[in-house]
C-alpha positions, 0 to 999 in steps of 0.5 A: 198250500205250499207248491213245488215243481221239483221233488228233489228240491224238498225232503219230508221231516219229522222234526218237532219244529213243524209242530210248534204254533207261534204267536203274531209278532214273535221272532220266526225261529226258522227261515221258511214258509209259515201257514196260519193255523186258522185260515191257511194263509201262508207267509215266507220269513227270514229267521229271527224276523217277526211273524206278521201281526195280528192284524196281518190279515182278518179272520172270522170268529170260527178261525180264531186268532192268527197263529203261525206253523212252520210249513216249509223249512228253508235249510241253509248250511 
């Protein structure tokens, strides 16, 4: 789970961008921290960089395929 020390550095959002599930190897739509929906593994990536591939880490059969979901959006204005 993503951690933070200063609550003033993060803001809760209900943006639908947090609901989308992304396949391995697809470009990240946003810069930030992505969490694997199957096992909870987290990665950080830049916008438009490919999300880690299917062989990035191993899953059990119960965890299913690797699927990425945006957990923390790195806003840059």
